[in-house]
C-alpha positions in Angstrom: 31.0 26.6 -8.6 32.2 23.0 -7.6 33.7 24.1 -4.3 30.6 25.9 -3.2 28.4 22.9 -4.1 30.6 20.6 -2.2 30.6 22.8 0.8 26.8 22.9 0.8 26.7 19.1 0.7 29.0 18.9 3.7 26.8 21.3 5.8 23.1 21.4 6.7 20.3 22.9 4.8 20.3 22.0 1.1 23.1 19.5 1.8 20.9 17.4 4.2 18.2 17.2 1.6 20.8 16.3 -1.1 22.1 13.4 1.0 18.5 12.1 1.4 18.1 12.0 -2.4 21.5 10.3 -2.9 20.3 7.2 -1.1 17.9 6.5 -4.1 20.9 5.5 -6.2 21.7 2.5 -4.1 21.3 -0.8 -6.0 19.2 -2.5 -3.2 17.0 0.6 -2.9 16.4 0.5 -6.6 15.6 -3.2 -6.4 12.5 -2.4 -4.3 10.9 -0.5 -7.2 9.7 -3.5 -9.2 8.6 -5.3 -6.1 6.4 -2.3 -5.2 5.0 -2.6 -8.7 4.1 -6.2 -8.3 2.6 -5.5 -4.9 0.4 -2.7 -6.2 -0.8 -4.2 -9.4 -3.5 -6.6 -8.1 -5.2 -4.1 -5.6 -7.3 -2.1 -8.1 -8.3 -5.2 -10.0 -10.5 -6.0 -6.9 -11.1 -2.4 -6.0 -11.7 0.7 -8.2 -11.1 -1.0 -11.6 -13.6 -3.7 -10.6 -16.0 -0.9 -9.5 -15.7 0.7 -12.9 -16.5 -2.6 -14.6 -19.5 -3.1 -12.3 -20.7 0.5 -12.9 -20.5 0.0 -16.7 -22.4 -3.3 -16.3 -25.2 -1.6 -14.4 -24.4 -3.0 -10.9 -25.9 -0.9 -8.1 -23.9 1.4 -5.8 -24.6 -0.5 -2.7 -23.4 -3.8 -4.3 -20.3 -2.0 -5.6 -19.5 -0.7 -2.1 -20.1 -4.1 -0.6 -17.6 -5.6 -3.0 -14.9 -3.7 -1.1 -15.2 -6.6 1.4 -13.3 -8.9 -1.0 -10.2 -7.1 0.2 -10.7 -8.6 3.7 -7.6 -10.9 3.2 -5.4 -7.7 3.4 -6.7 -7.1 6.9 -6.1 -10.7 8.1 -2.9 -11.7 6.4 -1.1 -11.8 9.7 -3.0 -15.0 10.5 -1.1 -17.0 7.9 2.1 -14.9 7.7 3.8 -17.2 10.4 3.5 -20.1 7.9 5.2 -18.0 5.1 7.7 -16.7 7.6 8.8 -20.1 8.9 7.8 -23.0 6.6 10.1 -24.1 3.7 9.0 -22.5 0.4 7.4 -24.5 -2.4 10.2 -23.4 -4.8 13.7 -24.0 -3.2 15.5 -20.8 -4.2 15.5 -19.2 -0.7 12.9 -18.5 2.0 11.7 -15.1 0.7 12.3 -15.7 -3.0 10.8 -19.2 -3.1 7.6 -18.1 -1.4 7.4 -14.9 -3.5 7.7 -16.7 -6.9 5.3 -19.5 -6.0 2.6 -17.0 -4.8 3.0 -14.9 -7.9 2.5 -17.8 -10.2 -0.8 -18.6 -8.5 -1.8 -14.9 -8.6 -1.4 -14.8 -12.4 -3.8 -17.8 -12.7 -6.4 -16.2 -10.3 -6.3 -12.9 -12.1 -7.0 -14.6 -15.5 -9.9 -16.4 -13.9 -11.4 -13.2 -12.5 -11.1 -11.4 -15.9 -12.9 -14.2 -17.7 -16.2 -13.7 -15.7 -19.3 -11.7 -16.6 -20.7 -9.4 -13.9 -24.2 -9.5 -15.3 -24.6 -13.2 -14.6 -21.6 -14.3 -12.5 -21.4 -12.0 -9.5 -21.0 -14.8 -7.0 -18.2 -16.4 -9.0 -16.5 -13.0 -9.4 -16.7 -12.5 -5.7 -14.9 -15.9 -5.1 -12.2 -15.2 -7.6 -11.8 -11.6 -6.4 -11.3 -12.9 -2.8 -8.7 -15.4 -4.1 -6.8 -12.6 -6.0 -6.9 -10.5 -2.8 -5.7 -13.5 -0.7 -2.7 -14.2 -3.0 -2.0 -10.5 -3.3 -1.9 -10.1 0.5 0.3 -13.2 0.7 2.8 -11.8 -1.8 2.8 -8.6 0.3 3.9 -10.6 3.3 6.9 -11.8 1.4 7.7 -8.5 -0.4 7.5 -6.4 2.8 9.7 -8.8 4.7 12.2 -8.9 1.8 12.3 -5.1 1.7 12.8 -4.6 5.5 15.5 -7.3 5.7 17.5 -6.4 2.6 17.8 -2.7 3.4 19.9 -1.1 6.2 18.1 1.1 8.8 19.0 4.3 7.1 17.7 3.0 3.8 14.2 2.3 5.2 12.9 5.8 4.3 14.1 5.7 0.7 13.0 2.0 0.5 9.5 3.0 1.6 9.5 5.7 -1.1 10.5 3.2 -3.7 7.9 0.6 -2.7 5.3 3.4 -2.8 6.5 4.6 -6.2 6.3 1.2 -7.7 3.0 0.5 -5.9 1.4 3.7 -7.1 2.7 3.3 -10.7 1.2 -0.2 -10.7 -2.1 1.2 -9.4 -2.1 3.7 -12.3 -1.5 0.9 -14.8 -4.1 -1.4 -13.3 -6.4 1.6 -13.1 -5.9 3.9 -16.0 -4.1 1.3 -18.1 -6.8 -1.4 -17.5 -9.6 1.1 -18.4 -7.9 2.0 -21.7 -7.5 -1.7 -22.6 -11.0 -2.5 -21.5 -12.5 0.3 -23.5 -10.8 -0.9 -26.7 -10.5 -4.7 -26.3 -12.7 -5.8 -23.4 -12.3 -6.6 -19.8 -10.7 -10.0 -20.2 -7.9 -8.4 -22.3 -7.4 -5.8 -19.5 -7.1 -8.4 -16.7 -4.9 -10.7 -18.9 -2.5 -7.8 -19.5 -2.3 -7.1 -15.8 -1.6 -10.8 -15.1 1.3 -10.7 -17.6 2.8 -7.6 -15.9 3.2 -9.5 -12.7 6.3 -11.0 -14.3 8.2 -7.9 -13.3 8.2 -9.0 -9.6 9.1 -12.6 -10.6 12.3 -11.4 -12.2 13.4 -9.9 -8.9 12.7 -13.1 -7.0 14.4 -15.2 -9.7 17.6 -13.1 -10.1 17.7 -10.9 -6.9 19.7 -11.7 -3.8 18.2 -13.6 -0.8 18.2 -11.7 2.5 20.2 -13.2 5.3 17.9 -15.2 7.6 18.0 -14.4 11.3 19.6 -17.0 13.5 17.2 -19.8 14.6 17.1 -21.0 18.2 16.8 -24.7 18.5 16.5 -26.5 21.8 16.4 -30.1 20.4 12.8 -30.5 21.5 10.7 -33.3 19.9 7.1 -34.2 19.5 4.6 -31.9 21.3 7.4 -29.9 22.8 8.8 -29.1 19.4 5.3 -28.0 18.2 4.9 -25.7 21.3 8.4 -24.3 20.6 7.5 -23.6 17.0 4.2 -21.9 18.0 6.0 -19.8 20.6 8.6 -18.7 18.1 6.6 -18.3 14.9 3.1 -17.4 16.2 2.9 -16.0 19.7 6.4 -14.6 19.8 5.9 -11.8 17.2 2.7 -10.6 18.9 4.1 -10.8 22.4 7.2 -8.9 21.3 5.0 -6.1 19.8 2.8 -5.9 22.9 5.8 -5.2 25.1 6.1 -1.8 23.3 4.8 1.1 25.3 1.4 2.5 24.2 0.9 -0.3 21.7 -3.0 -0.2 21.9 -2.9 3.5 20.9 -0.4 2.7 18.1 -2.8 0.0 16.8 -5.8 2.4 16.7 -3.7 5.0 14.9 -2.6 2.6 12.2 -6.2 1.5 11.6 -7.5 5.1 11.3 -4.6 6.9 9.5 -5.8 6.2 5.9 -9.5 5.7 6.6 -10.6 8.9 4.9 -8.6 8.1 1.8 -10.0 4.6 1.6 -13.6 5.8 1.9 -13.1 8.3 -0.9 -11.1 5.9 -3.1 -13.8 3.2 -3.2 -16.3 5.8 -4.5 -14.0 7.8 -6.8 -14.8 5.7 -10.0 -18.5 5.7 -9.4 -18.4 9.5 -9.0 -16.5 10.0 -12.2 -18.8 7.7 -14.2 -22.0 9.3 -12.7 -20.8 12.7 -13.8 -20.4 11.4 -17.3 -16.7 10.8 -17.8 -15.9 8.1 -20.2 -13.4 5.3 -19.4 -10.9 6.9 -21.9 -11.2 10.3 -20.3 -10.6 8.9 -16.8 -7.7 6.8 -18.1 -6.1 9.6 -20.0 -6.1 12.0 -17.1 -4.9 9.3 -14.6 -2.1 8.3 -17.0 -0.8 11.8 -17.7 -1.4 13.6 -14.4 -1.5 10.7 -11.9 1.8 9.2 -13.0 3.9 12.3 -12.3 1.9 13.1 -9.1 2.5 9.6 -7.8 6.3 9.6 -8.4 6.7 13.1 -7.0 4.6 12.2 -4.0 6.4 9.0 -3.1 9.9 10.5 -3.5 8.8 13.6 -1.6 7.4 11.5 1.2 10.7 9.6 1.5 12.7 12.7 1.6 10.4 14.4 4.1 10.5 11.2 6.3 14.3 11.0 6.1 14.8 14.7 6.8 12.1 15.5 9.4 11.7 12.1 11.1 8.8 9.6 11.0 6.4 11.3 13.4 6.6 14.7 11.9 6.3 13.3 8.4 3.2 11.3 9.4 1.5 14.4 10.7 2.4 16.6 7.8 1.5 14.0 5.1 -1.7 13.1 7.0 -2.9 16.6 6.9 -2.2 16.9 3.2 -3.9 13.5 2.6 -7.1 14.7 4.3 -7.0 18.0 2.4 -6.7 16.1 -0.8 -10.2 14.7 -0.5 -11.6 18.2 -0.8 -10.9 18.0 -4.5 -13.5 15.3 -4.8 -16.0 17.9 -3.5 -14.8 20.3 -6.2 -15.3 17.6 -8.8 -18.8 16.7 -7.5 -19.9 20.4 -7.6 -18.1 21.3 -10.9 -19.4 18.3 -12.8 -18.0 17.1 -16.2 -14.8 19.3 -16.3 -11.5 17.7 -17.3 -9.5 20.4 -15.5 -11.3 19.5 -12.2 -10.7 15.8 -12.9 -6.9 16.5 -13.4 -6.8 18.4 -10.1 -8.6 15.6 -8.3 -6.4 12.9 -9.7 -3.2 14.9 -9.0 -4.2 15.7 -5.4 -5.2 12.1 -4.7 -2.0 10.6 -6.0 0.4 13.2 -4.6 -1.0 13.3 -1.1 -1.8 9.6 -1.0 1.7 8.6 -2.0 3.3 11.0 0.5 1.2 9.6 3.4 1.7 6.0 2.3 5.5 6.4 2.2 5.5 7.9 5.7 3.3 5.1 7.1 5.4 2.4 5.5 8.6 3.8 7.1 6.8 3.9 10.4 5.6 0.3 10.2 9.0 -0.8 9.1 10.6 0.9 12.1 8.2 -0.9 14.5 9.3 -4.4 13.4 11.8 -6.5 15.3 14.4 -8.2 13.1 13.5 -11.6 14.5 9.9 -11.3 13.4 9.9 -9.2 10.3 7.4 -10.9 8.1 4.8 -11.6 10.8 5.0 -8.3 12.5 4.9 -6.2 9.3 2.0 -8.4 8.1 0.1 -7.6 11.4 0.8 -3.9 11.2 0.0 -3.6 7.5 -3.2 -5.7 8.0 -4.3 -3.2 10.6 -3.7 -0.4 8.1 -5.9 -2.3 5.6 -8.8 -2.6 8.1 -10.1 0.9 7.3 -9.8 0.3 3.5 -11.8 -2.9 3.7 -14.1 -3.1 6.7 -15.1 0.5 7.0 -14.7 1.7 3.4 -17.1 -1.0 2.3 -19.9 1.1 3.7 -19.0 4.0 1.3 -21.6 3.1 -1.3 -24.4 3.1 1.3 -23.2 6.5 2.7 -22.8 8.0 -0.7 -26.4 7.0 -1.6 -27.8 8.4 1.6 -25.7 11.6 2.0 -25.0 12.5 -1.6 -21.6 13.1 -3.2 -20.7 16.4 -1.5 -21.5 15.5 2.1 -20.0 12.1 1.7 -16.6 13.5 0.5 -16.7 16.2 3.2 -17.0 13.3 5.7 -14.0 11.6 4.2 -12.0 14.8 4.6 -12.5 14.9 8.4 -12.3 11.1 8.9 -8.6 11.1 9.5 -8.5 13.9 12.1 -9.0 11.6 15.1 -5.9 9.6 14.0 -3.8 12.7 13.7 -4.9 13.9 17.2 -4.1 10.4 18.6 -0.6 10.5 16.9 0.1 13.9 18.6 -0.9 12.3 22.0 1.4 9.3 21.4 4.2 11.7 20.4 3.9 13.6 23.6 4.4 10.4 25.6 7.2 8.8 23.7 10.8 9.8 23.1 11.1 10.6 19.4 14.4 11.2 17.7 14.2 13.9 15.0 17.4 13.5 13.1 19.6 16.3 11.8 21.4 14.2 9.3 18.3 12.7 7.7 19.7 9.2 8.0 18.4 8.0 11.4 14.7 6.9 11.1 14.1 5.1 14.3 11.9 6.8 17.0 13.0 4.3 19.6 
């Protein structure tokens, strides 16, 4: 009945959820999807896909775990983000688009160089190229995140976070499952070369997409050293000083670092677990492709809808609990052994809950940014989120060796609990707006 349907849309309940879904049809929200794809594609090439390559080549667990440190640039990208935020781009097609296209061209070359190496005799060279890929990937993230936050309106940040996560997680499936399929049939160089070619998806957005409006610049006419000091105050110290004026900012920093710690610890050891049980690359890839794809899309969209409907804080708590519980499926896999149904459950749980929690966290980080310092502040906040994935998760191989698979994955399940308790403490001391319409995301 058309009248009844329209009446529901105009009221609460189902109508509020419907309005949240309607925002995904906006052209600018849809434009974020391929950028999310470009952002997520390089990550696994220096993470679990590289771990699978090493495991097949006979590299030890401790070395595989230590290679998680090549992701260190993700944790420190805020150090060079002021340069990307303020300096003229190498390609003169706009501040965000020019930097984005230039970085992606360099990223293609670095990915090809990494794929041409042999882990049996060139581990040091692979470490250098992997760090370069991670550096360029982190740099493109600075541009993509600033582009997303600036091009979307405040009420589109939740759906935008869902789209960036959807593209990101799909890319992770392709650079994970897709790369494994290609590697099993044609070799590792072919796999990495294919991933490099797929980065052109993001280039198309930067070539043909709109350039976000730049915030107004404040010029005092200073020259010489005074001009340098003015630039440093605006581009470097300004974003950090602005963030530290926020109440409870130290607690917010700790929460961001710890929120996805358990997922990161489990993720770095997932591939070695599957391979040690006896799964082939084709089996892992097939399950990831069939199950992981749908779980990822559903999780990202569900995370965006939940964030829009319930508000950022409640979404973070709910999705964080689900994310922690999802690691229990690794325990099931370790106990159950070589069973494809358990592998399907494990992949589905990881992608569904990880995408939901990632979407909620992205919306939260976007909401924390000031319009005048978008790139630098978001780079700082997302760098903090990457600390757990790189610095702490790099010890995953050593812990898995000492504890065994089951105790290790039980540890990853409870690792996020302190972050959730801290978030509850923060929520009790801040004024959080929980919207009834599902359109207001800000907690300020």
